[in-house]
C-alpha positions as CSV (number, residue, x, y, z in Angstrom):
1,M,14.7,-19.4,-14.9
2,S,13.4,-16.7,-12.6
3,S,15.4,-15.3,-9.7
4,P,14.4,-16.3,-6.2
5,Q,11.7,-14.3,-4.4
6,Y,12.2,-14.2,-0.7
7,L,9.2,-13.6,1.5
8,N,8.8,-12.5,5.1
9,L,6.3,-14.2,7.4
10,K,3.4,-11.9,6.4
11,E,4.1,-12.4,2.7
12,A,4.4,-16.1,3.1
13,Q,1.0,-16.1,5.0
14,N,-0.5,-14.1,2.1
15,I,0.9,-16.4,-0.6
16,L,-0.5,-19.5,1.2
17,A,-3.9,-17.7,1.5
18,I,-3.9,-17.2,-2.3
19,I,-3.8,-20.9,-2.8
20,G,-6.5,-21.5,-0.2
21,I,-4.3,-22.3,2.9
22,E,-5.2,-19.8,5.6
23,F,-3.1,-19.5,8.7
24,S,-3.5,-17.1,11.6
25,E,-0.6,-14.8,12.3
26,R,0.3,-17.1,15.3
27,Q,0.2,-20.2,13.2
28,I,2.6,-18.8,10.6
29,K,5.0,-17.6,13.3
30,R,4.9,-21.1,14.9
31,S,6.0,-22.6,11.5
32,A,9.2,-20.5,11.8
33,E,10.0,-21.1,15.4
34,L,12.9,-23.4,16.3
35,N,11.8,-26.7,18.0
36,A,13.8,-28.5,20.7
37,H,16.2,-29.9,18.1
38,G,16.9,-26.5,16.5
39,L,14.7,-27.2,13.5
40,R,11.9,-25.2,11.9
41,K,8.7,-26.7,10.4
42,L,9.4,-24.8,7.2
43,P,12.8,-23.7,5.8
44,Y,12.9,-20.1,6.9
45,F,16.3,-18.6,7.3
46,I,17.5,-15.4,8.9
47,D,18.3,-12.7,6.4
48,P,21.9,-11.7,7.0
49,I,21.3,-8.0,6.3
50,D,18.1,-7.2,8.1
51,G,18.0,-10.1,10.6
52,R,14.4,-11.1,9.7
53,L,13.0,-14.5,8.8
54,K,12.7,-15.2,5.1
55,I,11.6,-18.1,3.0
56,E,11.9,-18.6,-0.8
57,K,8.5,-18.4,-2.5
58,N,9.0,-21.4,-4.8
59,I,10.3,-23.6,-2.1
60,L,7.2,-22.8,0.1
61,L,4.9,-23.7,-2.8
62,E,6.8,-26.8,-3.6
63,I,6.5,-28.1,0.0
64,Y,2.7,-27.8,-0.3
65,A,2.6,-29.4,-3.7
66,K,4.8,-32.3,-2.5
67,A,2.6,-32.8,0.6
68,Q,-0.5,-33.0,-1.7
69,T,1.2,-35.5,-4.0
70,E,2.2,-37.7,-1.0
71,A,-1.3,-37.5,0.3
72,K,-2.7,-38.6,-3.0
73,D,-0.1,-41.4,-3.3
74,T,-0.9,-42.8,0.1
75,A,-4.7,-42.6,-0.1
76,I,-6.7,-45.8,-0.1
77,N,-9.0,-44.5,-2.8
78,K,-6.5,-43.0,-5.3
79,L,-7.8,-40.8,-8.1
80,E,-6.6,-41.7,-11.5
81,L,-5.6,-38.3,-13.0
């Protein structure tokens, strides 16, 4: 089992770009902003040492993989893979 790799906003943006999901700097920042209920779109947390937003790489990738699976499962014309 590998140790967690924590990414800052720019690194998260780059990881998503590698898998073909491109966001502008503003879009990636919006994913980390708190909404009216105090929640973020993605599970960023504030690093207790440097005070910057971080997200764990594998969690970020799992979120997108889960969203893809859910999209496939709810599609009218499901692909049989």
